[in-house]
FITI-697690 format. One line per field, with one value per residue (C-alpha): residue number from 1; residue in three letters; x, y, z. Coordinates in nm, 3 decimals. Example, Ala and Ser with C-alpha at 12.3 -4.5 7.8 and 13.67 -1.06 7.14 Angstrom:
% FITI-697690
k <- 1:2
r <- ALA:SER
px <- 1.230:1.367
py <- -0.450:-0.106
pz <- 0.780:0.714
This chain:
% FITI-697690
k <- 1:2:3:4:5:6:7:8:9:10:11:12:13:14:15:16:17:18:19:20:21:22:23:24:25:26:27:28:29:30:31:32:33:34:35:36:37:38:39:40:41:42:43:44:45:46:47:48:49:50:51:52:53:54:55:56:57:58:59:60:61:62:63:64:65:66:67:68:69:70:71:72:73:74:75:76:77:78:79:80:81:82:83:84:85:86:87:88:89:90:91:92:93:94:95:96:97:98:99:100:101:102:103:104:105:106:107:108:109:110:111:112:113:114:115:116:117:118:119:120:121:122:123:124:125:126:127:128:129:130:131:132:133:134:135:136:137:138:139:140:141:142:143:144:145:146:147:148:149:150:151:152:153:154:155:156
r <- MET:GLU:VAL:ILE:LEU:LYS:GLU:ASP:VAL:GLN:LYS:LEU:GLY:ASN:ARG:GLY:ASP:VAL:VAL:LYS:VAL:ALA:ASP:GLY:TYR:GLY:ARG:ASN:TYR:LEU:LEU:PRO:GLY:LYS:LEU:ALA:ILE:GLU:ALA:THR:THR:ALA:ASN:LYS:ALA:VAL:ILE:GLU:GLN:MET:LYS:ALA:SER:ALA:ILE:ARG:LYS:SER:ALA:LYS:GLU:LYS:ALA:GLN:SER:GLU:GLU:LEU:ALA:ARG:THR:LEU:SER:GLN:VAL:GLU:LEU:THR:PHE:GLU:ARG:LYS:VAL:GLY:GLU:ASN:ASP:HIS:LEU:PHE:GLY:SER:VAL:THR:SER:GLY:ASP:ILE:ALA:GLN:GLN:LEU:GLU:ALA:LYS:GLY:HIS:THR:ILE:ASP:ARG:ARG:LYS:ILE:ALA:LEU:GLU:GLU:PRO:LEU:LYS:GLN:LEU:GLY:GLU:PHE:HIS:VAL:PRO:VAL:LYS:LEU:HIS:ARG:ASP:VAL:THR:ALA:HIS:VAL:LYS:VAL:THR:ILE:HIS:SER:ASP:VAL:PRO:GLU:ALA:ALA:ALA:VAL:THR:ALA
px <- 0.695:0.904:0.987:1.157:1.327:1.238:1.500:1.849:1.700:2.010:2.075:1.835:1.908:1.942:1.731:1.684:1.661:1.496:1.427:1.285:1.078:0.871:0.488:0.414:0.703:0.652:0.291:0.364:0.632:0.781:0.532:0.267:0.620:0.641:1.055:0.910:0.684:0.588:0.736:0.495:0.589:0.489:0.685:0.962:0.977:0.997:1.298:1.614:1.436:1.444:1.786:1.907:1.752:1.842:2.224:2.176:2.018:2.276:2.544:2.410:2.355:2.657:2.817:2.568:2.655:3.057:2.998:2.815:3.067:3.354:3.131:3.078:3.400:3.478:3.161:3.274:2.965:2.977:2.754:2.735:2.624:2.621:2.914:2.915:3.234:3.502:3.316:3.050:2.772:2.434:2.242:2.440:2.460:2.211:2.243:1.918:2.135:2.413:2.140:1.965:2.224:2.324:2.002:2.057:2.341:2.213:2.244:1.927:2.069:1.856:1.950:1.946:2.250:2.409:2.651:2.667:2.709:2.629:2.555:2.853:2.885:3.216:3.379:3.604:3.620:3.466:3.449:3.085:3.066:2.786:2.664:2.560:2.563:2.661:2.970:3.035:3.081:3.149:3.323:3.158:3.399:3.166:3.307:3.117:3.212:3.106:2.798:3.056:3.305:3.611:3.751:3.373:3.431:3.775:3.625:3.304
py <- -1.195:-1.331:-1.073:-1.026:-0.731:-0.489:-0.240:-0.177:-0.074:0.026:-0.202:-0.441:-0.599:-0.592:-0.566:-0.963:-1.088:-1.298:-1.113:-1.187:-0.837:-0.752:-0.800:-0.374:-0.262:-0.505:-0.431:-0.054:0.083:-0.175:-0.311:0.026:0.179:-0.093:-0.219:-0.532:-0.794:-1.111:-1.421:-1.664:-1.988:-1.842:-1.480:-1.722:-1.876:-1.503:-1.468:-1.598:-1.384:-1.040:-1.149:-1.210:-0.827:-0.710:-0.767:-0.635:-0.349:-0.277:-0.286:-0.037:0.215:0.173:0.293:0.602:0.606:0.571:0.901:1.116:1.071:1.218:1.512:1.558:1.551:1.855:2.087:2.305:2.486:2.822:2.958:3.329:3.325:3.504:3.467:3.529:3.536:3.249:3.255:3.021:3.001:3.140:2.873:2.612:2.446:2.103:1.812:1.993:2.303:2.140:1.916:2.255:2.438:2.108:2.091:2.403:2.371:2.071:1.740:1.609:1.422:1.327:1.490:1.175:1.039:1.316:1.136:1.466:1.361:1.708:2.018:2.234:2.512:2.697:2.892:2.735:2.456:2.101:1.757:1.614:1.227:1.214:0.850:0.738:0.387:0.109:0.118:0.458:0.774:1.102:1.435:1.758:2.012:2.262:2.640:2.907:3.243:3.507:3.775:4.058:4.159:4.142:4.485:4.594:4.323:4.458:4.853:4.735
pz <- -1.081:-1.426:-1.712:-2.079:-2.064:-2.411:-2.332:-2.064:-1.769:-1.489:-1.253:-1.354:-1.659:-2.020:-2.343:-2.384:-2.018:-1.838:-1.473:-1.127:-1.056:-0.738:-0.843:-0.800:-1.011:-1.275:-1.256:-1.221:-1.406:-1.617:-1.810:-1.850:-1.928:-2.225:-2.069:-2.013:-2.124:-1.911:-1.909:-2.063:-2.196:-2.574:-2.497:-2.364:-2.743:-2.877:-2.717:-2.908:-3.145:-2.971:-2.863:-3.211:-3.291:-2.995:-3.054:-3.413:-3.301:-2.984:-3.230:-3.470:-3.156:-3.028:-3.396:-3.346:-2.973:-3.131:-3.358:-3.151:-2.806:-3.142:-3.246:-2.893:-2.704:-2.967:-2.791:-2.556:-2.298:-2.125:-1.844:-1.703:-1.350:-1.054:-0.820:-0.424:-0.155:-0.259:-0.663:-0.538:-0.763:-0.668:-0.806:-1.021:-1.329:-1.324:-1.592:-1.720:-1.827:-1.986:-2.147:-2.254:-2.397:-2.610:-2.754:-2.918:-3.053:-3.226:-3.004:-2.803:-2.518:-2.258:-1.939:-1.779:-1.985:-1.820:-1.531:-1.328:-0.918:-0.814:-0.958:-1.028:-0.783:-0.890:-1.136:-1.383:-1.593:-1.651:-1.815:-1.797:-1.883:-2.114:-2.093:-2.433:-2.443:-2.195:-2.335:-2.495:-2.279:-2.405:-2.240:-2.259:-2.188:-1.938:-1.867:-1.579:-1.587:-1.383:-1.493:-1.400:-1.607:-1.422:-1.421:-1.254:-1.028:-0.921:-0.917:-0.694
């Protein structure tokens, strides 16, 4: 089945591309999710207008993403977690946790845009990449502390 992408789809293509996909993937995911339209002759005629519009929209989104990246680079997030031996966390800090704290600070970021390969399970300072646009990636500073004060940890 051939479809015209209305949005960027990771590992498939960008907005305005005509791509061949499996029938089930197109019918069950792309079309109901409004990520693509079927590539009929009528829709193919509209594709040039879509591409021009997509270029303008992409440029605007990129400018907004660059501005957001500048503000996110100043943001520092701090988490307190219970710690076991060797500074290993009970539980972890996930992209969902980071997205929640960013939202609390006034930055609404989808957790799927936080490029955390695996949850953070150690104490320390980390720079977590946030993919805001296909050309723009911001880095957020995340610090994980023990929930037990240092003096209490020594005496225990």
